[in-house]
VEXDO-553957 format. One line per 5 residues: number of its first residue (from 1); their letters; for each residue x, y, z of N, C-alpha, C. Coordinates in nm, 3 decimals. Example, Ala and Ser with C-alpha at 12.3 -4.5 7.8 and 13.67 -1.06 7.14 Angstrom:
2
1 = as = 1.319,-0.569,0.780,1.230,-0.450,0.780,1.320,-0.330,0.780  1.285,-0.225,0.708,1.367,-0.106,0.714,1.290,0.003,0.787;
This chain:
310
1 = marha = 0.062,-0.122,0.013,0.001,-0.012,-0.040,0.098,0.150,-0.026  0.048,0.248,-0.096,0.144,0.332,-0.104,0.118,0.399,0.022  0.207,0.495,0.053,0.236,0.596,0.213,0.135,0.653,0.228  0.071,0.714,0.105,-0.036,0.814,0.115,-0.175,0.767,0.088  -0.163,0.613,0.091,-0.319,0.573,0.090,-0.423,0.634,0.192;
6 = splqs = -0.548,0.655,0.166,-0.647,0.670,0.239,-0.665,0.598,0.307  -0.775,0.622,0.435,-0.822,0.508,0.501,-0.894,0.434,0.411  -0.986,0.487,0.310,-1.063,0.395,0.245,-1.015,0.293,0.157  -0.897,0.348,0.112,-0.812,0.288,0.013,-0.742,0.120,0.113  -0.724,0.218,0.228,-0.639,0.092,0.313,-0.742,-0.013,0.362;
11 = llvdd = -0.865,0.004,0.373,-0.979,-0.060,0.411,-1.001,-0.162,0.303  -1.004,-0.123,0.201,-1.064,-0.206,0.066,-0.940,-0.336,0.032  -0.803,-0.266,0.053,-0.714,-0.364,0.006,-0.684,-0.455,0.111  -0.729,-0.431,0.232,-0.709,-0.531,0.346,-0.761,-0.680,0.335  -0.673,-0.746,0.338,-0.713,-0.879,0.312,-0.832,-0.966,0.413;
16 = rfdgd = -0.823,-0.886,0.501,-0.919,-0.911,0.613,-1.089,-0.872,0.579  -1.076,-0.751,0.493,-1.192,-0.713,0.453,-1.273,-0.794,0.400  -1.404,-0.813,0.457,-1.514,-0.947,0.387,-1.590,-0.847,0.256  -1.517,-0.858,0.170,-1.617,-0.804,0.049,-1.516,-0.799,-0.093  -1.576,-0.757,-0.189,-1.523,-0.781,-0.316,-1.528,-0.654,-0.385;
21 = vypne = -1.411,-0.575,-0.407,-1.395,-0.412,-0.453,-1.352,-0.447,-0.602  -1.460,-0.348,-0.657,-1.416,-0.328,-0.798,-1.394,-0.171,-0.805  -1.261,-0.134,-0.871,-1.225,0.036,-0.876,-1.277,0.068,-1.012  -1.336,0.164,-1.028,-1.355,0.244,-1.146,-1.470,0.117,-1.255  -1.560,0.061,-1.140,-1.648,0.000,-1.212,-1.769,0.070,-1.286;
26 = pmsrh = -1.784,0.011,-1.410,-1.909,0.073,-1.493,-2.046,0.031,-1.416  -2.090,0.148,-1.361,-2.252,0.112,-1.329,-2.333,0.063,-1.418  -2.319,0.060,-1.554,-2.416,-0.008,-1.656,-2.400,-0.129,-1.634  -2.320,-0.211,-1.550,-2.315,-0.347,-1.546,-2.424,-0.345,-1.426  -2.460,-0.276,-1.346,-2.523,-0.296,-1.250,-2.681,-0.242,-1.211;
31 = ttyri = -2.703,-0.193,-1.344,-2.831,-0.108,-1.349,-2.922,-0.194,-1.458  -3.059,-0.207,-1.428,-3.141,-0.267,-1.524,-3.160,-0.149,-1.663  -3.103,-0.042,-1.655,-3.109,0.042,-1.761,-2.994,-0.013,-1.867  -2.885,-0.066,-1.798,-2.760,-0.096,-1.869,-2.692,0.057,-1.880  -2.710,0.140,-1.821,-2.698,0.274,-1.854,-2.572,0.355,-1.723;
36 = ggpar = -2.484,0.408,-1.731,-2.427,0.451,-1.613,-2.276,0.448,-1.634  -2.182,0.556,-1.581,-2.034,0.603,-1.590,-1.998,0.501,-1.440  -1.866,0.509,-1.467,-1.804,0.440,-1.369,-1.807,0.501,-1.219  -1.831,0.415,-1.121,-1.813,0.442,-0.970,-1.693,0.435,-0.925  -1.655,0.512,-0.846,-1.494,0.526,-0.798,-1.475,0.370,-0.745;
41 = ffvrv = -1.567,0.337,-0.642,-1.538,0.185,-0.603,-1.684,0.139,-0.611  -1.692,0.019,-0.674,-1.822,-0.069,-0.626,-1.768,-0.145,-0.557  -1.859,-0.177,-0.447,-1.804,-0.274,-0.333,-1.910,-0.381,-0.287  -1.917,-0.519,-0.307,-1.982,-0.606,-0.280,-1.955,-0.663,-0.143  -2.059,-0.598,-0.003,-2.027,-0.666,0.124,-2.064,-0.771,0.153;
46 = nsvga = -1.999,-0.856,0.206,-2.050,-1.003,0.256,-2.072,-1.021,0.398  -2.094,-0.916,0.500,-2.089,-0.943,0.632,-2.145,-0.788,0.677  -2.213,-0.802,0.785,-2.231,-0.675,0.882,-2.127,-0.587,0.891  -1.988,-0.670,0.953,-1.889,-0.600,1.015,-1.836,-0.488,0.893  -1.858,-0.581,0.770,-1.778,-0.550,0.647,-1.867,-0.372,0.602;
51 = ltgli = -2.014,-0.428,0.622,-2.079,-0.293,0.577,-2.060,-0.169,0.681  -2.077,-0.198,0.765,-2.049,-0.111,0.857,-1.922,-0.033,0.902  -1.835,-0.118,0.858,-1.699,-0.073,0.855,-1.655,0.018,0.721  -1.740,-0.010,0.608,-1.693,0.085,0.503,-1.785,0.201,0.502  -1.909,0.173,0.583,-1.960,0.316,0.579,-1.933,0.409,0.672;
56 = dvcva = -1.878,0.358,0.802,-1.822,0.444,0.894,-1.677,0.562,0.805  -1.613,0.449,0.756,-1.458,0.521,0.660,-1.516,0.632,0.575  -1.630,0.563,0.482,-1.697,0.668,0.408,-1.729,0.821,0.476  -1.810,0.799,0.603,-1.851,0.899,0.665,-1.759,1.009,0.720  -1.635,0.918,0.772,-1.524,0.987,0.841,-1.463,1.045,0.716;
61 = edvpw = -1.422,1.002,0.598,-1.377,1.056,0.498,-1.432,1.189,0.395  -1.588,1.179,0.464,-1.688,1.269,0.349,-1.670,1.210,0.211  -1.655,1.083,0.189,-1.701,1.025,0.063,-1.812,0.984,0.036  -1.884,1.001,-0.100,-2.026,0.965,-0.077,-2.063,0.828,-0.120  -2.162,0.776,-0.043,-2.157,0.662,-0.103,-2.324,0.598,-0.113;
66 = fmvgr = -2.369,0.516,-0.177,-2.491,0.478,-0.173,-2.513,0.321,-0.190  -2.646,0.263,-0.136,-2.669,0.154,-0.178,-2.754,0.112,-0.272  -2.697,0.028,-0.360,-2.737,-0.027,-0.455,-2.795,-0.174,-0.486  -2.913,-0.245,-0.521,-2.931,-0.364,-0.530,-2.913,-0.431,-0.660  -3.055,-0.404,-0.714,-3.029,-0.498,-0.857,-2.998,-0.348,-0.954;
71 = gsnvl = -3.037,-0.258,-0.900,-3.020,-0.173,-1.010,-3.163,-0.108,-1.056  -3.257,-0.174,-1.010,-3.391,-0.170,-1.101,-3.456,-0.021,-1.108  -3.428,0.054,-1.033,-3.495,0.171,-0.985,-3.386,0.315,-0.996  -3.251,0.264,-1.068,-3.149,0.368,-1.049,-3.134,0.430,-1.199  -3.058,0.606,-1.227,-3.047,0.607,-1.325,-2.909,0.673,-1.277;
76 = vadeg = -2.797,0.646,-1.309,-2.648,0.693,-1.316,-2.592,0.776,-1.397  -2.543,0.870,-1.343,-2.491,0.967,-1.499,-2.396,0.935,-1.544  -2.385,1.016,-1.659,-2.315,0.926,-1.771,-2.144,0.961,-1.719  -2.143,1.030,-1.656,-2.002,1.077,-1.605,-1.965,0.971,-1.451  -2.031,0.903,-1.411,-2.050,0.809,-1.319,-2.080,0.867,-1.193;
81 = fagva = -1.999,0.784,-1.073,-2.021,0.846,-0.938,-1.899,0.857,-0.856  -1.863,0.960,-0.826,-1.717,0.985,-0.757,-1.715,0.956,-0.603  -1.771,0.825,-0.568,-1.785,0.766,-0.436,-1.824,0.601,-0.456  -1.870,0.559,-0.366,-1.849,0.412,-0.322,-1.999,0.397,-0.373  -2.023,0.283,-0.449,-2.162,0.205,-0.454,-2.171,0.079,-0.390;
86 = valgr = -2.261,0.063,-0.270,-2.227,-0.053,-0.201,-2.340,-0.135,-0.220  -2.306,-0.300,-0.275,-2.391,-0.396,-0.315,-2.395,-0.484,-0.153  -2.497,-0.568,-0.153,-2.501,-0.658,-0.032,-2.496,-0.797,-0.102  -2.337,-0.841,-0.020,-2.333,-0.996,-0.072,-2.368,-1.103,0.013  -2.327,-1.223,0.037,-2.326,-1.362,0.080,-2.412,-1.331,0.217;
91 = dfrtt = -2.390,-1.258,0.303,-2.488,-1.301,0.442,-2.603,-1.222,0.426  -2.646,-1.114,0.316,-2.751,-1.046,0.317,-2.854,-1.119,0.210  -2.825,-1.203,0.152,-2.923,-1.279,0.058,-2.967,-1.394,0.089  -2.968,-1.428,0.228,-3.061,-1.545,0.284,-3.177,-1.489,0.310  -3.284,-1.623,0.302,-3.439,-1.633,0.352,-3.470,-1.733,0.412;
96 = rfeeg = -3.537,-1.722,0.537,-3.530,-1.845,0.659,-3.686,-1.798,0.691  -3.758,-1.928,0.706,-3.915,-1.917,0.751,-3.924,-1.962,0.888  -3.949,-1.883,0.989,-3.944,-1.917,1.144,-4.097,-1.875,1.205  -4.162,-1.971,1.273,-4.288,-1.944,1.318,-4.379,-1.819,1.253  -4.403,-1.873,1.148,-4.491,-1.823,1.048,-4.447,-1.671,0.975;
101 = rflvg = -4.320,-1.651,0.979,-4.273,-1.539,0.943,-4.148,-1.583,0.868  -4.150,-1.474,0.755,-4.001,-1.480,0.686,-3.890,-1.392,0.720  -3.775,-1.447,0.765,-3.664,-1.328,0.779,-3.561,-1.327,0.674  -3.574,-1.216,0.630,-3.487,-1.210,0.478,-3.382,-1.097,0.480  -3.285,-1.139,0.434,-3.193,-1.039,0.401,-3.203,-0.937,0.286;
106 = agatl = -3.152,-0.808,0.302,-3.193,-0.712,0.254,-3.130,-0.708,0.098  -3.057,-0.811,0.053,-3.012,-0.828,-0.049,-3.063,-0.947,-0.133  -3.161,-0.994,-0.043,-3.226,-1.131,-0.157,-3.297,-1.029,-0.255  -3.368,-1.106,-0.330,-3.429,-1.039,-0.428,-3.620,-1.062,-0.380  -3.665,-0.991,-0.399,-3.796,-0.979,-0.389,-3.871,-1.100,-0.448;
111 = ssvvq = -3.858,-1.116,-0.578,-3.906,-1.223,-0.641,-3.876,-1.404,-0.567  -3.745,-1.393,-0.508,-3.744,-1.528,-0.439,-3.822,-1.511,-0.311  -3.860,-1.420,-0.244,-3.940,-1.411,-0.132,-4.084,-1.463,-0.203  -4.156,-1.431,-0.298,-4.273,-1.451,-0.356,-4.254,-1.617,-0.376  -4.168,-1.663,-0.471,-4.133,-1.807,-0.506,-4.157,-1.901,-0.365;
116 = eafrr = -4.087,-1.850,-0.260,-4.043,-1.926,-0.140,-4.218,-1.939,-0.061  -4.295,-1.797,-0.068,-4.411,-1.826,-0.019,-4.485,-1.932,-0.105  -4.487,-1.900,-0.222,-4.569,-1.979,-0.289,-4.537,-2.123,-0.276  -4.422,-2.194,-0.274,-4.364,-2.323,-0.249,-4.403,-2.367,-0.126  -4.441,-2.270,-0.022,-4.481,-2.341,0.114,-4.614,-2.311,0.170;
121 = nlggf = -4.683,-2.286,0.043,-4.855,-2.245,0.043,-4.881,-2.145,0.143  -4.832,-2.020,0.118,-4.853,-1.883,0.215,-4.873,-1.810,0.120  -4.965,-1.697,0.140,-5.054,-1.629,0.043,-4.961,-1.452,0.105  -5.018,-1.349,0.022,-5.001,-1.238,0.059,-4.886,-1.170,-0.005  -4.819,-1.227,-0.084,-4.691,-1.192,-0.167,-4.733,-1.185,-0.331;
126 = efavg = -4.857,-1.212,-0.345,-4.875,-1.241,-0.515,-4.873,-1.102,-0.597  -4.886,-0.992,-0.500,-4.860,-0.860,-0.598,-4.755,-0.818,-0.649  -4.616,-0.904,-0.596,-4.498,-0.855,-0.603,-4.434,-0.972,-0.709  -4.511,-1.068,-0.787,-4.470,-1.143,-0.859,-4.426,-1.045,-1.007  -4.300,-1.073,-1.050,-4.248,-1.039,-1.130,-4.184,-0.891,-1.133;
131 = tpgtl = -4.174,-0.870,-1.005,-4.122,-0.725,-0.922,-3.968,-0.746,-0.926  -3.886,-0.664,-0.998,-3.740,-0.693,-0.990,-3.692,-0.628,-0.879  -3.591,-0.628,-0.855,-3.495,-0.546,-0.755,-3.475,-0.643,-0.613  -3.427,-0.598,-0.525,-3.405,-0.645,-0.413,-3.526,-0.608,-0.278  -3.496,-0.713,-0.177,-3.604,-0.660,-0.086,-3.577,-0.503,0.000;
136 = ggalr = -3.430,-0.478,-0.001,-3.407,-0.354,0.058,-3.443,-0.256,-0.038  -3.434,-0.234,-0.174,-3.508,-0.145,-0.256,-3.659,-0.128,-0.225  -3.725,-0.263,-0.218,-3.846,-0.268,-0.213,-3.901,-0.185,-0.096  -3.852,-0.218,0.017,-3.875,-0.156,0.125,-3.838,0.030,0.139  -3.762,0.045,0.070,-3.724,0.154,0.089,-3.849,0.257,0.004;
141 = mnags = -3.862,0.210,-0.105,-3.987,0.252,-0.202,-4.110,0.218,-0.165  -4.131,0.107,-0.067,-4.266,0.056,-0.011,-4.334,0.036,-0.170  -4.258,-0.101,-0.223,-4.314,-0.125,-0.357,-4.411,-0.201,-0.347  -4.496,-0.201,-0.451,-4.670,-0.288,-0.460,-4.718,-0.224,-0.575  -4.867,-0.280,-0.591,-4.943,-0.221,-0.704,-5.039,-0.154,-0.675;
146 = rdewi = -5.118,-0.134,-0.733,-5.225,-0.034,-0.725,-5.280,-0.050,-0.585  -5.309,-0.177,-0.527,-5.392,-0.172,-0.407,-5.354,-0.247,-0.311  -5.200,-0.292,-0.323,-5.104,-0.404,-0.183,-4.963,-0.331,-0.233  -4.906,-0.318,-0.093,-4.783,-0.244,-0.054,-4.706,-0.365,0.013  -4.564,-0.358,-0.004,-4.441,-0.448,0.081,-4.465,-0.420,0.226;
151 = ssrvv = -4.524,-0.313,0.232,-4.540,-0.242,0.404,-4.641,-0.332,0.473  -4.739,-0.362,0.438,-4.859,-0.443,0.483,-4.802,-0.580,0.562  -4.698,-0.629,0.499,-4.608,-0.737,0.568,-4.508,-0.715,0.612  -4.477,-0.603,0.660,-4.340,-0.551,0.746,-4.369,-0.582,0.878  -4.299,-0.683,0.973,-4.329,-0.693,1.106,-4.177,-0.606,1.170;
156 = svtty = -4.053,-0.625,1.112,-3.965,-0.559,1.135,-3.849,-0.514,1.061  -3.771,-0.436,1.072,-3.642,-0.395,0.989,-3.553,-0.382,1.035  -3.438,-0.406,1.011,-3.306,-0.408,1.088,-3.231,-0.310,0.984  -3.193,-0.219,1.039,-3.091,-0.090,0.969,-2.963,-0.069,1.032  -2.883,-0.021,0.989,-2.738,0.059,1.007,-2.743,0.186,0.973;
161 = rpgrg = -2.720,0.260,1.066,-2.678,0.416,1.040,-2.588,0.480,1.082  -2.521,0.556,1.048,-2.384,0.629,1.084,-2.417,0.694,1.206  -2.337,0.692,1.332,-2.352,0.749,1.455,-2.471,0.713,1.533  -2.561,0.627,1.491,-2.675,0.533,1.567,-2.639,0.406,1.565  -2.591,0.331,1.460,-2.547,0.222,1.484,-2.648,0.130,1.431;
166 = larlr = -2.685,-0.011,1.492,-2.787,-0.107,1.416,-2.917,-0.046,1.506  -3.005,-0.064,1.444,-3.107,-0.074,1.481,-3.238,-0.178,1.448  -3.318,-0.210,1.540,-3.452,-0.293,1.488,-3.592,-0.197,1.510  -3.620,-0.168,1.411,-3.732,-0.113,1.367,-3.888,-0.181,1.347  -3.971,-0.140,1.444,-4.118,-0.260,1.400,-4.180,-0.170,1.285;
171 = gddia = -4.227,-0.247,1.199,-4.310,-0.206,1.067,-4.396,-0.085,1.119  -4.504,-0.082,1.215,-4.576,0.011,1.231,-4.511,0.139,1.294  -4.369,0.160,1.338,-4.295,0.277,1.372,-4.252,0.343,1.234  -4.243,0.277,1.139,-4.182,0.329,1.005,-4.303,0.380,0.946  -4.295,0.535,0.905,-4.413,0.594,0.811,-4.385,0.549,0.670;
176 = wgyrt = -4.523,0.503,0.639,-4.491,0.440,0.484,-4.621,0.517,0.375  -4.562,0.552,0.282,-4.662,0.632,0.172,-4.635,0.557,0.052  -4.720,0.629,-0.044,-4.702,0.600,-0.193,-4.565,0.634,-0.242  -4.516,0.465,-0.243,-4.378,0.490,-0.312,-4.284,0.560,-0.232  -4.308,0.578,-0.110,-4.187,0.625,-0.006,-4.197,0.551,0.110;
181 = ssfad = -4.097,0.573,0.187,-4.086,0.531,0.349,-4.006,0.640,0.421  -3.996,0.601,0.549,-3.941,0.727,0.658,-3.802,0.691,0.672  -3.735,0.567,0.595,-3.590,0.543,0.614,-3.496,0.661,0.551  -3.377,0.679,0.644,-3.318,0.819,0.619,-3.233,0.773,0.488  -3.171,0.897,0.420,-3.105,0.848,0.293,-2.954,0.783,0.327;
186 = deail = -2.911,0.816,0.481,-2.771,0.729,0.482,-2.827,0.644,0.597  -2.938,0.541,0.587,-2.973,0.442,0.658,-2.957,0.299,0.551  -2.907,0.235,0.603,-2.864,0.084,0.529,-2.925,-0.006,0.568  -3.054,-0.069,0.487,-3.125,-0.160,0.544,-3.077,-0.284,0.538  -3.062,-0.377,0.632,-2.994,-0.484,0.655,-3.109,-0.644,0.650;
191 = ecels = -3.194,-0.634,0.726,-3.292,-0.719,0.716,-3.428,-0.700,0.762  -3.529,-0.796,0.706,-3.643,-0.760,0.722,-3.731,-0.872,0.794  -3.825,-0.851,0.873,-3.899,-0.972,0.911,-4.037,-0.963,0.833  -4.120,-1.065,0.763,-4.233,-1.051,0.724,-4.318,-1.147,0.770  -4.461,-1.097,0.773,-4.564,-1.195,0.797,-4.605,-1.264,0.705;
196 = aeaad = -4.686,-1.380,0.684,-4.707,-1.473,0.581,-4.835,-1.536,0.644  -4.933,-1.573,0.549,-5.051,-1.642,0.599,-5.104,-1.749,0.501  -5.121,-1.898,0.580,-5.162,-2.001,0.493,-5.266,-1.957,0.387  -5.272,-2.014,0.297,-5.324,-1.999,0.178,-5.370,-2.114,0.082  -5.504,-2.096,-0.013,-5.529,-2.217,-0.100,-5.407,-2.210,-0.225;
201 = pfavr = -5.315,-2.285,-0.213,-5.206,-2.289,-0.327,-5.270,-2.257,-0.467  -5.377,-2.301,-0.480,-5.450,-2.312,-0.649,-5.482,-2.121,-0.654  -5.529,-2.079,-0.576,-5.575,-1.948,-0.572,-5.432,-1.865,-0.556  -5.332,-1.872,-0.471,-5.246,-1.777,-0.475,-5.154,-1.810,-0.659  -5.150,-1.924,-0.700,-5.106,-1.945,-0.824,-5.169,-1.881,-0.946;
206 = dkmea = -5.302,-1.880,-0.905,-5.418,-1.808,-1.017,-5.372,-1.642,-1.003  -5.397,-1.605,-0.888,-5.335,-1.489,-0.874,-5.222,-1.416,-0.916  -5.109,-1.537,-0.879,-4.976,-1.491,-0.962,-4.959,-1.470,-1.087  -5.056,-1.587,-1.168,-5.029,-1.567,-1.317,-5.130,-1.454,-1.367  -5.211,-1.435,-1.324,-5.291,-1.295,-1.345,-5.237,-1.167,-1.332;
211 = nlarr = -5.170,-1.157,-1.214,-5.109,-1.011,-1.195,-4.946,-1.045,-1.267  -4.902,-1.136,-1.335,-4.765,-1.145,-1.406,-4.824,-1.112,-1.550  -4.933,-1.170,-1.586,-5.008,-1.153,-1.744,-5.026,-1.000,-1.729  -5.061,-0.924,-1.660,-5.107,-0.816,-1.638,-5.005,-0.720,-1.694  -4.887,-0.754,-1.601,-4.765,-0.655,-1.615,-4.662,-0.701,-1.758;
216 = qqsqp = -4.726,-0.833,-1.791,-4.665,-0.850,-1.934,-4.716,-0.769,-2.044  -4.849,-0.740,-2.029,-4.929,-0.693,-2.115,-4.898,-0.565,-2.121  -4.905,-0.517,-2.035,-4.887,-0.340,-2.003,-4.763,-0.290,-1.949  -4.636,-0.369,-1.959,-4.514,-0.295,-1.916,-4.425,-0.333,-2.006  -4.330,-0.279,-2.074,-4.205,-0.326,-2.136,-4.105,-0.411,-2.103;
221 = laept = -4.148,-0.530,-2.039,-4.048,-0.606,-1.906,-3.917,-0.692,-2.016  -3.937,-0.685,-2.116,-3.823,-0.733,-2.210,-3.711,-0.645,-2.248  -3.754,-0.511,-2.222,-3.662,-0.410,-2.273,-3.568,-0.311,-2.127  -3.467,-0.271,-2.166,-3.371,-0.233,-2.017,-3.458,-0.084,-2.007  -3.495,-0.089,-1.893,-3.560,0.018,-1.818,-3.533,0.033,-1.664;
226 = cgsvf = -3.568,0.126,-1.623,-3.570,0.168,-1.461,-3.681,0.153,-1.342  -3.787,0.041,-1.483,-3.926,0.061,-1.401,-4.028,0.204,-1.445  -4.083,0.198,-1.324,-4.182,0.369,-1.354,-4.097,0.478,-1.341  -4.101,0.567,-1.411,-4.014,0.686,-1.405,-4.075,0.797,-1.285  -4.208,0.787,-1.283,-4.320,0.903,-1.214,-4.385,0.850,-1.142;
231 = knpeg = -4.416,0.921,-1.010,-4.502,0.866,-0.920,-4.657,0.915,-0.966  -4.738,0.848,-0.950,-4.878,0.866,-0.999,-4.955,0.987,-0.921  -4.983,1.104,-0.997,-5.043,1.201,-0.918,-5.156,1.139,-0.876  -5.223,1.209,-0.756,-5.340,1.177,-0.692,-5.460,1.194,-0.806  -5.542,1.093,-0.803,-5.659,1.065,-0.902,-5.657,1.057,-1.035;
236 = tsvgr = -5.532,1.029,-1.085,-5.482,0.986,-1.230,-5.348,0.898,-1.227  -5.323,0.854,-1.364,-5.211,0.799,-1.348,-5.117,0.882,-1.467  -4.986,0.846,-1.461,-4.881,0.936,-1.531,-4.882,0.838,-1.712  -4.910,0.741,-1.688,-4.923,0.686,-1.821,-5.068,0.732,-1.898  -5.163,0.784,-1.830,-5.317,0.844,-1.877,-5.233,0.990,-1.934;
241 = lidel = -5.179,1.039,-1.851,-5.156,1.184,-1.891,-5.074,1.175,-2.037  -4.965,1.107,-2.048,-4.858,1.077,-2.152,-4.942,1.023,-2.238  -5.042,0.949,-2.254,-5.106,0.891,-2.363,-5.186,1.004,-2.410  -5.249,1.078,-2.327,-5.309,1.152,-2.394,-5.280,1.281,-2.442  -5.120,1.329,-2.409,-5.049,1.417,-2.491,-4.961,1.369,-2.599;
246 = glkgt = -5.009,1.229,-2.641,-4.945,1.186,-2.764,-4.780,1.181,-2.768  -4.747,1.145,-2.621,-4.620,1.126,-2.589,-4.527,1.020,-2.634  -4.615,0.907,-2.610,-4.536,0.770,-2.644,-4.468,0.755,-2.791  -4.376,0.693,-2.794,-4.272,0.685,-2.909,-4.195,0.796,-2.915  -4.194,0.881,-2.844,-4.095,1.008,-2.840,-3.950,0.950,-2.812;
251 = vcgga = -3.859,1.028,-2.866,-3.720,0.977,-2.885,-3.634,1.065,-2.851  -3.520,1.054,-2.766,-3.377,1.097,-2.774,-3.286,1.049,-2.762  -3.196,1.054,-2.878,-3.085,0.963,-2.879,-3.137,0.797,-2.878  -3.084,0.751,-2.781,-3.112,0.599,-2.774,-3.220,0.563,-2.692  -3.281,0.660,-2.627,-3.387,0.615,-2.526,-3.531,0.682,-2.598;
256 = cisel = -3.608,0.608,-2.548,-3.751,0.638,-2.622,-3.889,0.617,-2.474  -3.980,0.707,-2.512,-4.094,0.669,-2.420,-4.164,0.549,-2.479  -4.209,0.451,-2.392,-4.251,0.324,-2.437,-4.395,0.337,-2.504  -4.394,0.293,-2.623,-4.509,0.265,-2.708,-4.623,0.192,-2.601  -4.567,0.065,-2.522,-4.684,0.002,-2.435,-4.726,0.082,-2.300;
261 = hgnfi = -4.620,0.147,-2.216,-4.667,0.220,-2.098,-4.614,0.370,-2.109  -4.654,0.443,-2.126,-4.577,0.602,-2.119,-4.501,0.625,-2.028  -4.553,0.571,-1.895,-4.418,0.618,-1.770,-4.310,0.528,-1.781  -4.291,0.463,-1.877,-4.166,0.361,-1.877,-4.083,0.443,-2.013  -3.932,0.462,-1.983,-3.862,0.539,-2.057,-3.765,0.422,-2.092;
266 = vnrgg = -3.751,0.344,-2.228,-3.666,0.240,-2.248,-3.528,0.281,-2.297  -3.434,0.153,-2.293,-3.305,0.201,-2.345,-3.318,0.114,-2.479  -3.327,0.174,-2.591,-3.336,0.118,-2.718,-3.195,0.044,-2.789  -3.095,0.084,-2.716,-2.965,0.064,-2.749,-2.886,0.152,-2.768  -2.790,0.177,-2.665,-2.672,0.289,-2.665,-2.741,0.402,-2.617;
271 = atatd = -2.839,0.443,-2.517,-2.904,0.514,-2.459,-2.808,0.564,-2.378  -2.788,0.706,-2.340,-2.722,0.751,-2.255,-2.822,0.781,-2.104  -2.747,0.835,-1.998,-2.856,0.893,-1.909,-2.882,1.022,-1.957  -2.803,1.110,-2.029,-2.840,1.223,-2.059,-2.965,1.234,-2.140  -2.976,1.150,-2.253,-3.099,1.107,-2.324,-3.210,1.064,-2.223;
276 = vralm = -3.197,0.975,-2.127,-3.301,0.977,-2.062,-3.355,1.077,-1.971  -3.246,1.164,-1.914,-3.283,1.273,-1.839,-3.357,1.401,-1.898  -3.343,1.389,-2.041,-3.418,1.484,-2.158,-3.551,1.455,-2.152  -3.566,1.298,-2.181,-3.699,1.274,-2.221,-3.777,1.312,-2.074  -3.744,1.287,-1.958,-3.795,1.310,-1.852,-3.847,1.447,-1.836;
281 = ehvrh = -3.737,1.535,-1.845,-3.771,1.656,-1.859,-3.877,1.731,-1.970  -3.876,1.654,-2.072,-3.981,1.681,-2.171,-4.119,1.683,-2.124  -4.117,1.518,-2.050,-4.236,1.490,-2.016,-4.273,1.579,-1.914  -4.227,1.617,-1.818,-4.245,1.704,-1.676,-4.280,1.824,-1.754  -4.226,1.885,-1.842,-4.271,2.006,-1.896,-4.416,2.009,-1.962;
286 = rvrea = -4.416,1.902,-2.042,-4.578,1.912,-2.114,-4.655,1.899,-2.014  -4.641,1.825,-1.939,-4.754,1.755,-1.857,-4.786,1.879,-1.758  -4.684,1.974,-1.688,-4.715,2.057,-1.607,-4.794,2.163,-1.730  -4.745,2.172,-1.858,-4.799,2.302,-1.933,-4.950,2.247,-1.941  -4.978,2.117,-1.976,-5.147,2.088,-2.013,-5.192,2.081,-1.889;
291 = ygvdl = -5.155,2.028,-1.782,-5.235,2.020,-1.664,-5.195,2.076,-1.536  -5.110,2.119,-1.526,-5.057,2.207,-1.400,-4.999,2.101,-1.293  -4.956,1.977,-1.332,-4.930,1.909,-1.250,-4.748,1.884,-1.229  -4.717,1.859,-1.138,-4.599,1.873,-1.125,-4.551,1.728,-1.098  -4.485,1.648,-1.204,-4.477,1.525,-1.154,-4.329,1.507,-1.087;
296 = acevr = -4.359,1.414,-0.979,-4.242,1.376,-0.905,-4.155,1.244,-0.930  -4.031,1.258,-0.976,-3.979,1.127,-1.000,-3.936,1.013,-0.879  -3.957,0.896,-0.980,-3.969,0.780,-0.872,-3.840,0.710,-0.897  -3.782,0.708,-0.974,-3.640,0.688,-1.005,-3.538,0.757,-0.939  -3.412,0.677,-0.885,-3.316,0.748,-0.792,-3.230,0.747,-0.897;
301 = lvgfn = -3.176,0.932,-0.887,-3.064,0.991,-0.964,-2.938,0.969,-0.898  -2.816,0.937,-0.971,-2.729,0.915,-0.884,-2.614,0.974,-0.983  -2.540,1.049,-0.930,-2.415,1.103,-0.987,-2.465,1.241,-1.068  -2.553,1.312,-1.037,-2.581,1.418,-1.111,-2.577,1.533,-1.028  -2.473,1.624,-1.047,-2.447,1.730,-0.944,-2.382,1.680,-0.837;
306 = gsarg = -2.322,1.584,-0.876,-2.227,1.508,-0.744,-2.298,1.450,-0.623  -2.454,1.423,-0.641,-2.511,1.348,-0.554,-2.567,1.221,-0.597  -2.541,1.143,-0.461,-2.599,1.028,-0.472,-2.748,0.996,-0.443  -2.834,1.106,-0.436,-2.984,1.047,-0.412,-3.051,1.172,-0.479  -3.009,1.236,-0.555,-3.103,1.305,-0.682,-3.052,1.446,-0.696;
């Protein structure tokens, strides 16, 4: 190690560090958009000790950091991110079932929970079938359908926050809203306890198949996207507003507003973050002009104006 290595660099090259380190890692490899410049470091931590140690060093050195799951709700700037992208590895990807409840690491995929519940003849998760991303990301944005949300299943959540340490929060102590939660920006979600209930396996399967078919028919699941771009305003849907304005199919570079669902911007090949941002701003301007509605962004913006959170 060079004499003038920073504490962060020293930590990441230490053989005892329980994680995988990728310097100057293109974030296009870690987002469903397949877009994004390099992060200074992409680090997959495999244990609680590695995670907390890494976050503490970042905070002490004033190095920006953010948690990334499957990258299904993230747009990273073309210039990349001058900080640390933290992904959850080995110890955070487990799923256990004990005393009628799931104990799930935040790095596990939400789809794996859905499938495990189905295998055990348990209901309550059918709404999440086909939903990409990890449980941690699903909790932070309170993922769900029009009528059901992950928050309705949350018994407790274990998190880590610099200066406070580890905490176990009861589900009803967390403020949940439409596509929102009260987790702080600098709060890492580690594990979650979810309630489950016995159900007719045939009814569960039928509901899962119906939900998946509806998603496949109405969303461009086969194309690179970040999921829904904007939150629905009260009383209407963004897709309907975009459809009424005739914006479907609008193109900017390699990005295009989906013909299937107006609230999805797809990467048709070679799209840049700049292309996507331009379409986002075009939609926001047109909707504001036509309806007087200010659309709120649902996707997390990383690396724009030096920020990890928008």
